[in-house]
N, C-alpha and C positions, 0 to 999 in steps of 0.2 A: 504494500500500500504506500502510496505517496503521501507526503506530508509537507505542508508549507513552512517556511522558516519565519522567524520573527525579525523584521527589519524596521529600523527607525528611518523614515524617509528624510533625506537631506532638506527637502523643501516641501512643505505641506501642499497638497493639491488644492485645497479649498480653504478660504478664510471667510469670517463673518462679514457681511456687508451691511452698510447703513442705508443703502438705497432701497426704497420700497418699490416692488414691481407687482403688487397684488392687483387683482382685477384685470389682468391682461387677457386678451382674447386671441385665440389661434388665428393667425393671418394666412389667407390662401396663397398658394404659389403664384407669383406674378407671371403674366404671359410673356413669351419671348419677344424681345425687341432687338432690332439690328438695322444697320444702315448700309451694309454690303451683303452680297450673296453668301460669302464665306462666313461672315458674322451671323447671318441669319441661320445658316446650318448649325453653327456652333451653339447659338442661343436655343434653337429648337432641341438639340441634343441635351443641353443642360436642363432645359425645362422638363423633358421626358424623364431624365434621370432623377430630377427633384420630385416629380410626381410619383415615380416608382419607389423612391426612398421613403416618401411620406406614407405611401400605402403599406410598405413593409413595416414601418414603425407602428402604424395603427394596428396592424395584424399582431405584432409582437406585444403591443400594449393592451390587447383585448382583456377585459376583466379589471383593468386598473380604473381608478376613479377618473371621471371625465376631466376634472380640473387638473389632475396631475398629468394625465396623458397629453392634454393640450399644452401644458407648460413644457413638456419634453419635446413635443413637436415644434413649438415656437423656438426653443433654443437651437434645435437642429436647423430650422429654416434660417435663423439669424446667422448661425455659423457658416452654413454651407451655401446659402443663397445671398442674403442681404450683405454680409460682410465681403463675400467674394465679389459681388457686383460693385460695391463701394470701392474695393481695392482696385478693380479695373478702372474705375473713374479716376482714382488718384493717380494711377500709372499714366493714363492718357493726359490728365491735367498737368502732371509734372513734365511730361515730354513737350506738351504745347507751350508751357511756360519757358522751358529751356530754349526751344526754337524761336519763340518771340523775342527773348532776350538776345540771342545771337543776331537776329535781324536788326534789333535796335542798336546793338553795338556796331554792326557793319554800317548802318546809316549814319551813326555819329562819326565814324571814322571817315566816311566820304565827305561829310560836312567839314570836318576838321581839315582834311586835305585841301578842299576848295578854299577855305579861309586862309590857309597857309599860302596857296597860290596867289590869292589877292594881295596878301601882305608883301610877298616877294615882288610882284609886279608893281605895286605902289612904290616900293623902294627903288626899283629901276626907273620909274617915271620921275621920281624926285631927283635922281642922279643925272639922267640924260634927256628927260622930256617925254611927252606923250607921243610925239610924231616920229620918234626914232624907229627906223626899220631894222628890227633885230635880224630877220632872215637875210636881208641884203648885206648887212654888216658882217655876219658870220661867213657867208659865202665869199665875200670880198677878202676877208682875212685868210680864208683857206687858199684862195687863189694867190694871194701875195706870198704865202708860205711856199706854195708849190713853184712859184716863179724862180725862186732861188735854187731850185734843184735842177740837175742836168736833164731830168726826164720831164720837166714841166710841160713842154709842148706836146710830148707824147701822151702824157696823162690827160691833158685837155682834149686831145684828139680822140683818144680811146673812149673817154667818158661821155663827151658831148659832141664830138666832131668840131669843136671850136678851134679857131686858129689864133685867137688872142684872148687876153685876160678878160676884156670887156664882154666878148662873146661867151666866154666860159661862165661868167657871173650871170648874165642874162639867161643862158640856157639852164643853168642849175636852179635858178629861181622858179623856172616854169615847170620843173619836174616834181611829181608827187613824192618821189623817193626822198626828197629833201625834208619834207614835213617841217616841223619846228625842231631845231636843235637845242643844245643846252642854253642858248642865249634867251630863249623864251619858254623854257621848261616850267617856269613858275605857273603858267596857265594850263598845265597838262590835264587838270581835272575837266576842263571844258573841251573834251575831245572832239566835239562837233564843230569847233571853230575852224575857219579857213585860215591857212597860213598867210594869206595876203592881208589879213586884218592888221591894222596898226595897234599900238598899245592901248589907246583910248577905247577903241572898239572891243578889244579883248577884255578890258577891265569891265566894261558894261555887261558883256556876256557872262563873265565870271560872277558878277554880282547877281545877275538873274539866276544863274545856276545855284548860287548859295541860297537864294530865297526858296528855290524849289527843294533843295536838299534839306533845308531847315524844316520845311513843312513835313517832308518825308520822315525826318528824324524824330520830330515831335509825335507824329502818328505812330511810328514804330515803338517809341518809348511808352506811349499811352497803352498800346496793345500789350506790351510786355508787362506793364503794371497790372492791367486787367487780368491777364493770364496768370500772373503770380497770385493775385487775390482769389481767382477761381480755384487754383490748386490748393491754396490754404483752406478755403471753404470745404473742399472735398476731403482734405485730410482731417479737418475738424469733425466733419460728418462721420467719417470712418472711425475716429476715436470715440465719438459718442456711441456708435453702434457697439464697439468693443466694451465700453463701460456698461452698456445695457446687458451685453452678454455675460460679463462678470457677475453682475447683480443677479441675473437669472440662474447662472450656474451655482452661485453660493446658496441661493434659495432652494434649488433642487437637490443639492448635496444632502441636506438633512431630511429630504422627503423620500429618497429612493428606497430607504430601508423598509418603507411601508408597503412596497410592491410585494406581492405574494408569489407570482410565477417567476421562474428562473429566466424565461425568455424576456419578460418585461424588464427584469433587473439588468440583463445583458444589454438590452436596447438602450436603456437609460445610461448605463455605464459607457457605451459607445459614443453616445451624444456628448456626455460630459468630457470624454477624452478629447474629442475633436475641438471642443471649446477651450479646454485647458491647454492643449498644444498650441493653438492660435495665440493664447495669452502669453505662453512662454516664448514663442517666436518673437512676439513684439517686444517683450522684455529684453531678449537677447539683442535684437536690432538696436534698441535704444542704448544698451550698454556699449555696443560696438561703436555707435555714432558718437557717444560721449567720449569714449577712449580715443577716437580719432579726431576729436574737436569739431565734429560736424553736427548738423541739425538733421534729425531723423525725418525722412520723406514719407514715412508711412508705408513704404514699399516692402512687401513681404516676398522674399525670394522663394522660388520653388526648386525642388530637387535636392535630395539628401546627399550627404557626402560620407564616404567611409573613412576618409582621412581628415585630419584637422583642417578646417577651413573657416577661420574666424569671420570672413565676410559673407558666408553663404549658409544661413540657417536652413534647417531641414524643412520639408513640407509638412502641412497639417495632416493629422491622422484622418483616417476615413470614418465614415459612419454609414449606417444602413446596409451593411453587408457588402459593400463594394470596395474596390481597390482605392488606395488613398489618392488625394487630390494631386500629389506630386508623383504618384506611382511608386509602389513599394519596390525596393531593389533586392529583397530577399528572393532566393531562387526557389525554395520550396520543392516538394516532391509529392507525387501520387503513390510512390513506392511505399508500401506498408501503411498507407492511410486508409483505414477501413472504418473511420468514424472516431468520435471521442470515446476512448476506453479508459480515460483517467477518472479518478474519484471526483465526483462533483464538489465544487466549492473549494478545491485546492489549487495550488499555483500551477500545477501541470495541466489541469482541466481548463483553467482560465487561459493559459498560454496557447493551448491548442485552438480554443474558440476564437481568441483574438487574432491569431495568424490566419485563421480561416476567413474571418471578416475582411482581412487585408488581401485576400486572394492567394494566400500562401498555404500549400499543403504541408502537413506535418505527420510523420509516422505515428501510429497509434500506440506503440509500445517502446517508448524511450526510457521507461522506468522512472526513477525519482528525478526531481528537478536538477540535482547535482550530478546526474549521470547522463543527461541529454547529450552533452558534448562528447561523451565516450561512445555512445551507441549510434549517434547520428551518421557518422561516416559509413556505417554498414548499409545504410539506405541511400547512399549517394549524396548526402548533404555535405556542404562545405562547412568546415569548422575552423575558425581563426580568431585572432585578437582584434579584428577591425570591425567597429560598430557600423551597422547599417539599419536604416528604417525597416522594421518588420522582422529583424533577426530576433531569435530567442536568446536571451542572455542567461547562460547556465552558470550558476555559482557553485563551485565545488564545496563540499561540506566544510563549514567553519570559515569560509572566505567571506569577508565584508559583511559579517553578521549573519550569514546563512546558518541554518540548522546544522549542528555538528555531525549529524548522521545522514539526513536526507538531502542536504543542500537546498537549492532554491532555483526557480526559473522565472524570468520576467520577459516582457516584450519591449523592444526598443521602439519608441514613438517618434523621437526626433534626435538628431545628432548636431551638436554644437562644436565649437572649437576644441575645448578640453573637457566637455561634459556631455551627458546624454540624458534624455527624458525617457523614463520607463513607466509602464503600467504593469500592475501585478495584483495578485490576490494574497492577502495575508492569512495567518493561521486561523483567524476568526471568520474567514470567508468574505472579508471586506475588500472592496476595490480601492486601490491606491494609485495615485500618480505621483511620482517623485523625480527629482533631478539628482543625478549622481555625478560627482566630479571624478574623473578618471586619473587619480593620483598614480596608480600603478596599473596601466592598461593590460600588462601581461597576465594579471591574475583573473581576468574576465575572459570567458569563452563565449563566442558568438556562433550560434547554429543558424546557418542560412538555408 
């Protein structure tokens, strides 16, 4: 017979909340909305999955009080639908704000360049006057320099077919290849100006260009400000939803024990896990942002990692009997899986059920929790010291507080830089979520 160990969780899964959420009504699943065909297909798929998950929950919660069942369904909808939709809005709003700011910066740079052109041209006017012909002067200087060379006549002939300096100057001024050289580069921002314009005309054109660029820069800056405010509003809305989720989770934690059927308890525990993992993910993101001196954008990364990856928190846990939002990375097996043959209410029984909910097959006869890592390879499962979402964490007897004879087994819900989030069943048959810091990773065995 298997037996669960006594473990003191590093971080309690649920804390008392001062926020009142009494009187909440179950909210229906929102219809799919999208603005492109691919988004429409995704939205319809998500909607169908939400409807199916809600139906499964209602079936599992049959016999429970209407009030309690509604609260569980509400928390599931909040975690898997509303928060996910709000997260998508935050992601898009953050991207829009970044793009708008880049455009505003580019417009400001163009305006600054044009203003510098004006300053340089005004300095030239002050020095040599408005009517000075920069192009003619530059070509004449080039011709004078070439006259002193032995190949001057050959150069003039090859380039323009001119036989004299005067012809050379006149010919060069008429060619598009000359454009404006360094003598009038100050007005380079006004690229549409003709090279034949004198300084006064070019100055007027640059001033008009500056007026246009100023309007564009102001508009882009206003758009960037608006996009930034929209992004902040979306982040605030997301944070409010998460606070609501925490309040509902804390309320439900004390009510789950009143459920009579095991299927109802399992359904409630699955919903609580998903909500708790989302909360831990946000806590981790904020800690990393603080450590890096950044402001959290509310962005939740998807995709777990088997190796330490401080900037990439693991995905939220699944609910409703489907694979996790980020996709479990445990390999699982159908070899030796003939159903849950472990003693009900114990850690091994819970680990089997939890992995099944995550879409991971587990052999039915891995013995005590502290022996899973020993027997798992016989069924083709990978066993190592690398944590992955969905892996069964097998504690040898006496390790990290596990029972000295039976050991213990838990399920990895999320992977962080130097810690993991696990769900487990204690000796009293109580569901627990806890965070475990991996001070000595080599002592933990992960069954994939």
